[in-house]
C-alpha positions as CSV (number, residue, x, y, z in Angstrom):
1,M,-0.1,0.0,0.0
2,P,1.5,3.3,-1.0
3,F,2.0,6.1,1.6
4,K,-0.1,9.2,1.4
5,K,1.8,12.4,0.6
6,I,1.4,15.1,3.2
7,P,1.0,18.5,1.5
8,V,2.9,20.5,4.2
9,P,6.0,19.7,6.3
10,V,5.2,18.6,9.8
11,P,7.2,20.0,12.6
12,P,9.0,17.7,15.2
13,G,6.6,16.6,17.9
14,A,3.6,16.9,15.8
15,K,1.7,14.4,13.5
16,W,-0.5,14.7,10.4
17,C,-4.2,14.1,10.9
18,H,-5.5,12.4,7.7
19,S,-9.1,13.3,8.5
20,C,-8.9,17.0,9.0
21,Q,-5.9,17.6,7.1
22,Q,-4.0,19.5,9.9
23,A,-0.7,18.9,11.8
24,K,-1.5,18.5,15.5
25,P,0.7,17.5,18.5
26,H,1.3,13.8,19.4
27,Q,-0.9,14.2,22.4
28,A,-4.0,14.9,20.2
29,F,-4.0,11.4,18.9
30,G,-5.0,8.2,20.6
31,V,-2.8,5.2,21.3
32,D,-2.8,2.4,18.6
33,R,0.1,-0.1,19.2
34,S,-0.4,-1.6,15.6
35,T,1.0,1.5,13.9
36,K,4.6,2.4,13.5
37,D,4.7,5.4,15.7
38,G,2.2,4.0,18.3
39,R,-0.5,6.7,17.6
40,R,-3.9,6.5,15.6
41,Y,-3.9,8.0,12.1
42,C,-6.7,10.6,12.9
43,C,-6.8,12.9,15.9
44,D,-9.1,12.4,18.7
45,A,-11.5,15.1,17.8
46,C,-11.9,13.6,14.4
47,G,-12.4,10.2,15.9
48,V,-15.3,11.3,18.1
49,T,-16.9,13.1,15.1
50,K,-16.7,9.8,13.0
51,V,-18.1,7.7,16.0
52,R,-21.0,10.2,16.3
53,Q,-21.9,10.0,12.6
54,R,-21.6,6.1,12.6
55,H,-24.1,6.2,15.6
56,V,-26.7,8.5,13.9
57,R,-26.5,6.3,10.8
58,N,-27.0,3.2,12.9
59,V,-30.0,4.7,14.8
60,E,-31.5,5.8,11.5
61,F,-31.0,2.4,9.9
62,A,-32.6,0.6,12.9
63,R,-35.6,3.1,12.9
64,L,-36.1,2.3,9.2
65,S,-35.7,-1.4,9.5
66,S,-38.3,-1.5,12.3
67,V,-40.8,0.4,10.1
68,L,-40.1,-1.7,7.0
69,Y,-40.0,-5.2,8.5
70,K,-42.9,-5.1,11.0
């Protein structure tokens, strides 16, 4: 899998968030032991946003399923 090119140089002690396209400090990323640097690929704020969007989609799907399959 090819690496994604980051459009701007990232300063030392920071990491590029692939979701919001910004350089943020390492502390803004959660722990992920499976990655090379030990941090997640997207920052915590973007991770929370993704989880909330997924929850809304799941609730909507459950509501529609209960209506359609009664």
